[in-house]
N, C-alpha and C positions, 0 to 999 in steps of 0.2 A: 763710766756712766753714773755709777753710784756716788762718785766724788762730787759731781755736779749737783745731783739730787740732794745730797747731804748738805752741800754748801748753801743751796737756795733755801731748803727747809730750815736749817739752823739759823740763817739770817733773819727770816721772817718771824721765827719763834723767839729768838734770844739776842738778835742783833749780831754785831761783829764777832763776839766771843762764840756765839752759837754757830755762826758760819764756819769758823775755824774748826770747832769741834765736829761739826757735820762733815767737813772736808776730810778730817782725819778718819772718822768712822767709815766714810765712803771709800777712802783709799784702802782700808783694811779689807772691806767687803770685796772690792774689785780684785785685790791681790788673791784672796782666797778663792774667788770664782775662777781666776786664771790659772792658779798653780796648785789648787787643792788645799785642804785645811792644814796640811803640814808643810806647805810650800812657804819657805821663808825668803829665799833669794834664788831666782832662776839661774843666776850666774854660778851657783854652787852645784848645779845639776851634773856637769861633766865629772866633777870630783865624786859626787854621790854615786854616779853610775860606775865609776872605776872601783870605788870601795865596795859597792854592792856585789859586783861580779867577782872581785878578789875574795871577798868573804864567802860567797857562794861556792866557788870551786875549792877553796881550802876546806870548807866544811864538808863538801861532798867527798873529798879524799879521806878526811878524818872519819866520816860516817861509814864509808865503804870498808875501812880497815878496822872499825870498832870491834867486830866479832873475830878479828884475827886473820881474816882472809877476804880479799876482794873477789867477789863472784863475777862470773861472766855476765850475769844480768845487770850488775851495777856498772860494769865497764860499758856495756851496750847502752844503758840508760844515759850515761855521761856523754858518750859519743853522739847519741841521738839529740841530746840537749844542745851540744855544740853545733851540730848541723842545723838545728832549728833556729839557732841564733844567727846563722849565716856568717860565721866568723871567717875572717881572712886567715891565711895560713900562719901569719905572724901571731895573731891573737889566739889562734887555736893552740899553738905551741906554748904560749904563755899560760893558757888555761890548763894545759897538761902539766906544766911545771908546778902550778899552784896546787893541783890535785895531788901530785906526788908529794909535795911539801906537806900537805895536810895528812897524807897517809903514813908519814913517818911516825912510828909508835911513840917516840919521845916528844913529838911536837906539841907545844903548849898553845892551845887555841885561845887562851885568855887575851893576849895582846891584840889578836885579830878582832875580837869582839869589843875590846876597849876602843879601838879605832873606829869600828863600825858605829858604835853608840855615840862617839864624839862627832862624827860626820852625819850620820843618818838617824840618830836616836830620837829626834823630834818628828820623824816621819812614820806615823803609825802604819800606813799601808805598806811601806817597804819592809818593816819588821814582820808584818803579817805574811806577806808574800814569801819572804825568805824562809820563815819557819814552816809554812805550808809546803813549800817545794821540798824542803829537806825531809819532811814527814813522808811525802810522796815517794822520794827516793828510797827511804828506809823500807817502803812497802814493795819495792820492785821484785823481791823474791817471795812475796806472798805473806810475810809476817814480820813482826818486830823481834829482833834478838834482844835479850836483856841488856847487852852492852850498848846497842843502838838506842834503846829507850833511855838508858842512863845518860848518854851523851846528849840526846835531844832534850831531856829534862834540864840539863846544865845549860844548853844553849838558850832554851826558852827562858830560864831564870835570868840570864844575862840580857835578854831582850825585854825584860820587865814583866814576864808572865809568872804568876804564882802556879803552884802545882795543879790546883783545881782548874784554873783557866786553861792550862796546857792540856790537861786530860780532856777537857770539853772540846777544845779545838781539834785534838787528835782524833777523837771519836767522830767529829763532823767530817774531817778530811777522809777518814777511812770509809765512811758511808757515802760521801760524795763520789769517791772513786768507783763505786758500784754503778754509777750512772754514766761512766765514760763512753760506753757504746750503746746507750739507750738502756731501758729497763722494762721488763714485762710487768703488766699490771697485776701483781700477785700480792697476797697479804704480807709476805716477807719483804717485797719491794717497797710497800707502803711504810713498813716499820723503818726500813733504811732511809726513806725519804724524810721522815720526821727527824731522825737522828742527823741526817745531812744538814738540816737547817738548825739543829740545836734546840728543837722543841719536842713536844710529846703529843700524843693523841688527845690529851686533856687540854692542850693549849687552845685558847680562843682563836677565832679567825683573825682578830686584830693583832694578837701576839705573833701569829705565824707571819702575817704581812710585815710587821716590824722587823722580825728576824730575817726575813727574805730581803727586805730593802737594805738592811744593814750589811748583810753579806755581799749583795750586789754592789753596794757602794764601795766596798773594800777592793773590788776589782774593776772599778770604773777607769777606763783608759786615760782620760784627761787628768784625773787625780793622780794616777800612778806616774804618768810622765811628768806632771808638775812637781811631784815629790822626788823625782830623780831616777825612776825605774828605766833602765835601758829600753829604748823603743822596740828592740828586737825581742824583748821578753814579754811584750804585750800579748803576743799569741799564746804564750804559756798561761798568762792570767785569764785570757779569754776562754781557754779550755775549762778552767775551774768554774768560771761563770756559767758556762753551758751546763755543767753537771748540776750546779745549784738550780738553774732554771728548770731542768728536767725533773728534779726532785720536787720543786715547787709546783710544776704543772701537774704532777701525779696527785699531789695533795689537793690541789684545786678541783681536779676532776672528781675525786672521791667525795669531796665536801660540797660540790656544786657551788663554788664561790668564784 
């Protein structure tokens, strides 16, 4: 649609050269609308999906073993994740192998992330979802172990997050998780809601709205699928979006906005 608009507008404004320029701009806009801002070539999506899931399960194994022992909660979390994805038995066994591979103490996770960045590095949403989900897994037993936090910091760095940005994201995810089953309207809950959006009580209504929209955009199904997130993982992303929505709703009610 935008290709045609760009062609016509460019032609009337600048002639043939303008028409060609308008056609090019319209093509870029159409592609971004169809595949998300990080979508480059939809034919790469199957490869991105494969690399994303391989990186996910290897990282889950590495994270689970980071403190020296894989807990029952971490095993249950991984099994529930595979079930949620609706994996075939073949894919489930492959995922288990990847998890075990990552759990080997001597396993070097560096090449895994070199490959991830080579294939998915231009997809901001995929990097965000991967890191968020790993933070969620680290919280399955209720707190971060120093070794888990150190590994997550290393992974975040490989994904292009500096330490301040990672700390900010980690605090948001921690507080978003408080809204997983709903949240009572208490002073503590309101504090959590502000932190879940990465803002403060001193933030203006406009700043809160911008933060909320940015977070929701990161979990938009069309953008995630366009960038190569496996469709079966959309439900996982939707859960995080619901937590953000609940936090925002609480802030709205208290501010009457």
